[in-house]
N, C-alpha and C positions, 0 to 999 in steps of 0.2 A: 635246480628245477626252473623251468620256464614259466613264463606268465600264464595263469589261468591253469595251472596243473596242480593235482593233489596227489599225496602219496602216503600211504601206511607205513609205519616203521613200528617194530617191536623194540622197544628201550626199557632198560631198567633205570628209571629216573630215581633220584633222592632229593630230599629237601636240599636247598642249596645249590644244586646243580645250574649251570648256565648254559644255554643254547645259543651259539653265536652265528649270526648270518652274514654272508659277504656278497658283494658284487665283484667277481674278480678277486682281487687281494685287499679290497677295501671293505671293512667291517661297517654294515650299516646298521645294526641293531643287536641287542642282547637281551633274551627271554631269560628271567630267573625263575627257579622254579622254588616257590614260597610255602606251598602247601600241597598234600597229596591225599587223596581219599584212601580210607581204611582198607577198602577190598578192590578188587582188579576192576579197571575201568579205562574207558577210552577218553583220551585228552585231546581236543580239538585246538589247533594251533593256526591261526591266520595272521599271515605275514603280508603287510599292504603298504603303499605309500602314505605317509604322515601328511603331506600336503602337495600342492600342485606345482611347488618350485624346486624343493630339494630331493634328494634320492634317500632322505632318513626314513625309517620305517616306524610302523606302529603295529601292535600285536593285540589280537582279540582270540581269547581262549575260553573255552568251556568244557566241563567234565561231564560226559554222558553218565547218567544213571543207568542202572541195571532195569530194564522194564520191558514187560512183554510186547507192548505197543512199539511201533516205528517212532523214532523221534527225528525232528528236522530242526537244526539250528538255523535261524534267517539271520544273516549277517551283511551289513552294508559296507562295502570297502571303496564305493566311488567316491570320486573327488571330481566335482564339475558343477554345471548348472542344470543338468536334467533332473527330473522329478519322477522318476519311475517308480511305482509302487508294486511289489510281488502280491501276485494272486494266485491261489491254487484253485485248481478244478478237477474234481473227480470225472473219471470215465464210467458213465453210466451203463448199467446192462443192456445187451442187445435186447431190441423190441421184441416181445414175444407176439407170434402171430394171433391177431384178434384183439391185441391190447396197444394202447399208445406208448411211446418210448418215454423212458423216466427221463426227466431234464437234469442236465448236470447241475451240480451245486458248486457255486464260486463263492469264495471267502478270501478277503484281503489277509495278508500275513503282517505282522508287525517285525520290523528290523530289531535286532538285539533281543531276539525272544527264542524259544525253543518250543516247539509245539509236538505233541503226540498227534499222530494219524493211525487209521486203521489200514491194515495190509490192504494193498491195492495198486490199481494204475492210476497216476494222477498227470496233470499237466500244469506247470508252473509257468506264469507269464509276468512281464514287467509292462503295467499298465501305464501310459502318460497321461498327464491331465486334460489333454484333449480328446482323451478315449482311445489314443492309438496304441499298438501292442508292438513295443520296442524290441522284445526278446522272447523266445518260448522254448522250454525243454521240457522232456519227459521225466517223470518221477516215478519210478517202481518201488514202493515200499513194503518190504519184508519183516515179518515178526522179529523183534529183538534187535533190529539194524538201527544204526545211527547214521543220519545222514546231515549234509552240510548245503545250505542253498546260499550261494553269493551273489552279491550284486558288484561288479567289477566295471572297472574302466576309469578313465582320468582324462581331464581337459589339462593338459601339463603345458605349464608356463615355460619349461625348460625341458627339451627331450621330446620323444615321441608321445603322442596322445593316443588313446584307445577308447572307441566307442564304448557306451553302456551296454552291458550284456550280463547273461546269468550263467552260473556254473553251478552243475547238481554232481554231488560226489558221495557215495559211489554209484555207478550206474549199474543196478540191479538189472536181472533178466525178468521179462514179464512171465515166462514159462515157469519159472519158480514159484511164481504166486498162483499160478492156475494149479500146480502140482500140490499145493499146500505145504510143502516143505519149506524149513525156516533155513535162514543162513547160519553155518556152524561156526561159532567163535569159540577159539581157544582161550583160555584164561592166561593172562600173562601179569607181569608186574603193573605195567600200564603200556597201551598200546597208543601211541602218537600218530595222529593224522593231521600233518601239515598240509596247507592250503597257500599258494603264493598267489596274491592279486596285485598287479600293477607295480612291480618293483622298478622296471627299467624305464 
């Protein structure tokens, strides 16, 4: 997997299983499964650089519960001096003739948190301390769907650096929101969502 990519895996995981991550032939980290939910679930596993100097990795994980609303896990994997804060803005309904348009609502999101959002179209942004907008990505939230919002990037002391950025996964289609259809999810022992942030 490449930097800033996410993939879904259908895996039958058991307590005690280990997931080994490598760069080439070199093992950079191992994630051990210490506990599993009693029902079908989606396990989010984020692999990212531990620090700005080495290629050792750290893991962030979350098990999404089964909810009707959309869930968004907000995770910070950035390593560097930038101070971007994630902000979510809803897309207001189009102005009705003879009425003033509805103002968009903005809300700051906390890192290391999971928020429930209503189905709809949103814009997520990284706001700098000076009011600048460092990154912006669309988020289309569908019922029963689980999403991850990653702040990525690294000011590496060794190797390549990457600027502060945002990753949203999965990228749902807006037309599905308008049709009122929900995303179909098949039950499995556990669905594994792996996200790679700043490994190289």
